[in-house]
N, C-alpha and C positions, 0 to 999 in steps of 0.2 A: 504493499500499500503507500500512497506518497508520504513524504517527510517535507513538512514546511519549517524553513530554517531563515534565521537573521545572518548566519554566518557566510559571508562572501567569500572568504578564502576557501571554505570548503566548496563552496559553487566552482570557484575558479579549478579547484583540484579536480573536481568531477569532469570539467570540461577538458583539462588536460589529459585525463585518462580515456578519452574518445566518448564520454558518456553525455546523457541529454540534462539539461536543467531549465525548468521553466523560470522566466525572469520577467520581472516587471518593466513595463515602458510606459510612458505616458500615455499612450494609444490603448493598447491592450497587452495582456500577458502573453510573452513569445516561448516557444518550444527551443531554446538554444542548443545549438552544436557549433563545434569548430568549424568555421567556414572553408578551411583547406584540408579536412579530413573526410574524404568520400565515405569512409565506414560509417562515421558519427552521422553524416549526413542522410545515409541510408536509414538510420534508426529513426531520424524525424519522420520521414515519408511513411515508414513500416507503422510507428505508433499512431500518426494522425491518420492513417489509412488514406494517404493523400496520393494522388497520380503523379508518377514522375514526369509527365508532360507540363505540370505547373511549377513555374520556377519559384526561386526562393529570395527574400529579401537579405542583402547582407548589412548588419549593424556594425558601425564603426565607432570608436571612440573620439577621433579627431578628424577634421578635414583633411589634413596630409596623409591619413591612410588611404585616402579614395584612389591615390596613385598606383597602390599595390593592386587595384581590381580594374582600373578603367584606363583608356588610352583616348588620344584625341579630343581631352576634354574641353568643350567650348566654353567660351569667356561667359556666357550667359549662364552656364551651369555653376561654375566658380562663383558667379555674383549671387545665384540664389542660395549655395552653400553658406557664404559669408552672411547673408540676410536672414536666412531661415533656418539655419541649423545653430544648435541642435532644435530639433522641433520634429513634429508630425507630418514631413514631406520626404518621400522617397523620389529619387531621380534615376532615371532609366539611361545609361550611358553606354558608350561601346566597351565591351569586355576586353580585358588582355587576353592573350592566347592561353595563358596558364591557368586562367580560371577553371576549377572544376566542373565539368558538364553537367555534374548532379545539382549544381546551384543555379545555372542558367537555363536547365532543361533543354539544353543542346542548341540554344540560340547564341547568336554573336554580342547580345547586349546583357548588361548586369545592372540590376536594380540594388541601390544601396542608399543608406541613411545614416545620420547620427540621431539617435533617440535623446529625448529630453527628460532623462530621470535620473537622479542622483545616485541610485543604487545599481542601475543598470550601466551608468557610465563607469562608475568605480570597479565594478566586475570586470568590464572591458579592459580597463587598465591593469587591473591586477593580472588578468589572464595575458594579456599582451597580444592578442590576435583578435580579428573580427570574429563574429557569429553570424551563422543563419538563424532566423528567429522568427517562423510563421506563427500564427496564433496557435495558443497552447489548447487545443481542443480537437475533437475528432473532426475530420474534414466536413465543412458545409454547415457545420453545427453553430451555436451561437458563441462569439467570441467572449474569452474570459475577461474580467475587470477587476478580479479579486483573486487571492491565492486559492481561497475556498472555492471558487468556480473551477479553477484547475483541478484541485484534489477531486472534485466530484465527477469531472470528465474522466481521469484516468484512476478511479478509486481502486483497481485491482493492479495497478503498475507499480513498480519501484521507481520512483519519480522525485528527484529533488526539487523543490519549489523554493526559491528565493522571494521571501517575503518583502513586498515593496508598497504595502497600503493598495487603496483603491486607486484606479488609473485616472488621472487627472483630466484627459481629453475623451476617452471611452470609446471612440471609434476608429478604425485603421486609417493609416497615413492616405494623404493625398499623394498620388503617383503622376510625375510630369516626365516624359521623354525629352531629353535634349541631346539630340544627335548631329554629327556634321551634315550640312546640307540639306537639312529638315527644319521645319518650323517646330517651335516648342509645342507639344501635345499634351493636353490634360487626360491621363488614361483611367484615373479612378479619383473620383471626388472626395475630398476629407474636409477636415474643419479649417484647414487653410484654404480659402475659396479661390475661385477663378479671378475675381476682381483684384484680391490682394497680390495675387502671383502677377497678373498682368501689370499692375502698377509698379511692382520691383523689375520686370523685365522690361517694361516700356513698350511692349508689343503684345498683340492678341495671341491667345493659346488657341490652336487647332484642336478639335474635338473628334475629328475623324480618325480613330486609331487604326493605323495598318493592321492588316491581318497576320503579318509575319512578326508582331511583337506580341507576345503572352505575356500577362502580369497576374499577379493574385487577385482574387475576389471578383472575377468577372463571369461566373457560371450565373445562369439566371435563378436557380435555386442556391441560396448561401446564407449564412448568417441565421439559420432557421432553428426555430426551437422544434423539438419532437411533436409537440401539441400543435394540431392545426391552427394556422392563424390567418385572419383575413384583416385587410385594410379597409375603413369605411369612412365615408364623408357624412352620409345619413344612415340611421338605422331605426329599425322597426320595434315597437314596445315589447312584442314576444320574445324578441332576444334579450332586451334589457331585463326581462322579468325572469330568464333563467339561471337559477343559482350555479349552474355547472359551467357557465361561460365566465371568463375574465376578461379585464378590460385595461389598456393603456391609453390614456387620454392626453390630451395636448391642451391644457389650460381650460378645458371645458367644464360645464357643470352637466352632469348625466347620471340621471337616477339610474342604478343597476342594483340587483339583488346580488349577483356574483361579484367577487373581489376586483376592486377598481384601483389602478395606480395613476395618479396624474403627475405627469413628468414636467410639466410647466410648459409655457410658451416663449420660452427664452431658448434659442439654438444650443449654445454651448451647456447649459445645464441639462437640457434634454438629452442631448448626446452622451453627457458624462453617466446619466442614469439608465441609458435605455437597455444595455444588455444586462445590466443586474435586474431589471425590471422582468425582461423577459425569462432570465434564469429563475426568478422567484415564482413566476406564475406558471413557468413550466414543469415546477415540481410540486405543483399544488394539486394535480389528479383532476383536471379541468377537461371538458370535453372540446374547447375551444378557446382561443383567443383573440379578441376584437381589437384591432387598434386603430385609433383616430389618425386620420390623414392629417399631416402637418402641412403648413402654409406652402405656396408654390413660388416664395421667395428664395432669391439665390442662397440666403444664409442658411436655408434648410436644404441645400442639394444633395450633401453626403447623407443626410438623415433618409430623406426621401428615397435615395439609392439603396441605402441598407434595408430599409422596410420593404421597398419593392421586390427584392431579392428573398426576403425572409418571409413574406405573407404572399397569400393568395388572392387573385381579384375577387370581388363580391359578385354573386350572381343573382340576377334578379328575382324576387319572391312573389 
């Protein structure tokens, strides 16, 4: 069964031994392994039950570590690193030839970021090497934002979990590709939004992701609870009176018989609470979960993306 620890050196020793450690970041907890050790990386794929065609994000302790992983780095990418790192932004760059194919899933690009969490950064410095760290959960299920969430996902596994408290951001990083002779592209929305990135870059971000670049979190079904979940704008009274249905609300006043969690109408606060709320309702023995659709504003783009992948569309009654 998992062990939760505050001992950063013990976590670093586990990584040096080629084992896995669940680590805190500002976005979600990650399942970390030495990014230069193909055998350790294979354990990540196996434990998550993640297909090998899905690339991993390399986590570095400092900007100057990126040159160990990428080549021909455009000035725009370096500007984003100086401005937005450490933080919830992943950059897709041209990979060095010596990057393990298990990291890139056979592509010629590499995804890399510097996380903004003191425990994670100290671990990386003590370990002295970069790690891969996809979300510490079974593939496509709800991402964990506490150590307890990780322990519940891997209850039968011998996994060391480094305690870092609840994640401050709460949803996965924004992913942007910055490649030579191509416009910058937004590949996955996150809490660093399009407008903020365009202000830093001084140019528009393209959205038409090329088919030859694969990044995490792009499956239509992802971030999903085991309990069936639907997103709604309007709902009939018969559902609201069913005690076997749970509710995630977005600042609304809605009378329900089943358990209801109001995550508020502030995007940053909602994002920080979202996955914890889904975990809570998913372990309540409900028949279904209804999630109130958030606003269409740009500030809610990342949240709408996660909910679209985690829920099913409502069918007419």
